[in-house]
N, C-alpha and C positions, 0 to 999 in steps of 0.2 A: 504494500500500500504506500503510495506516495504521500508523504505527510506535508510537503511544502505548501500546497494550497491551504491546508488546514492550519498550518502555523501562521500563515498570512492573515487568515480570518481570526485566529486567536489574538493576534496583535490588534486587530480592529476592536475586539471585545474589550481589551484593556485600555484602549485609547479613549479619547473624548468623543469619538464617533457615536452616532445614534445606533450602531449595530451592537446588540447585546447578547448575553448568553442564550436567550430564547431564540434569537435569530440564528445563532450558531447551531443550536440543537436542531432547529427545523431544517437547516441546510444539510446537516449530517443525515437526518432521516430521509430527506429528498434525494440526496446523492448516493447514499449507501444502502437505501431501503431500510425499513424499520429494524430488522434483525441485525444487520451490520452496524447500524448506528447504536443500537443497544449494547452490542459487544464493546464498542469504543467507550460508551458511557460507563459500562461496568468496569472496564479496565481503569478508566479515570477515577472511578469511585474507590478502587482499591488503593490508589495513591492518596486520595483524600483521607482515607482511614489509616494511612501509614502502613499498609500491608500489601504492597504490590507483589504479584506473583512473578515467577521467572519465565513465563511463557513468551513466545515471540511477540504476541499482541501487547503484552505489558511493556516489553522493550520498545515496541513501535510507538506506543502512546506516551512514553516517558517525556520526549521533547514537547509534546503537546501539553502535557500536564505542567511542565515547567513554564511554558509560554503563557498558558492561561492563568496560572497561579492557583493557590489552594481554593480561594473563595469562588472564583469563576468556574473552576473545575467541579466544585461541589454543586454549584447551581446548574451546570449542564447535566451532571449525573442525576440530580433531583428532578429536572425537567422530564427525563425519561421515566421516572418512577411515578409521575403524576398520571393517573388513569385517564384524565381528560385529554391528554396529549396523544394517546394511542390512536392509531388510524381508525379503529373500530368506533371510537368515541366521537369522531368528527362527523358533523352532519353531512348528509348527502343531499345534493340538489337534484330535484326531479326535472 
């Protein structure tokens, strides 16, 4: 997985830009599909809790965690745990 675009977006989250953690999370879900984005969020959450695993995914997201910082990484991870954000919870338009 190429992390460069995500690192750039993480910089935007931490800047004074109007792009925030929820925008970042939605972009993850849109680009990586829900399950792929949840995997990233779960790996980020392990860093938030100070218990990262040793898998390739954990190593891949380590720079992303560092770029986001603890607080923003926690917010991204929490966004995916909110049931209202799941694809099934989104209203469908007829």
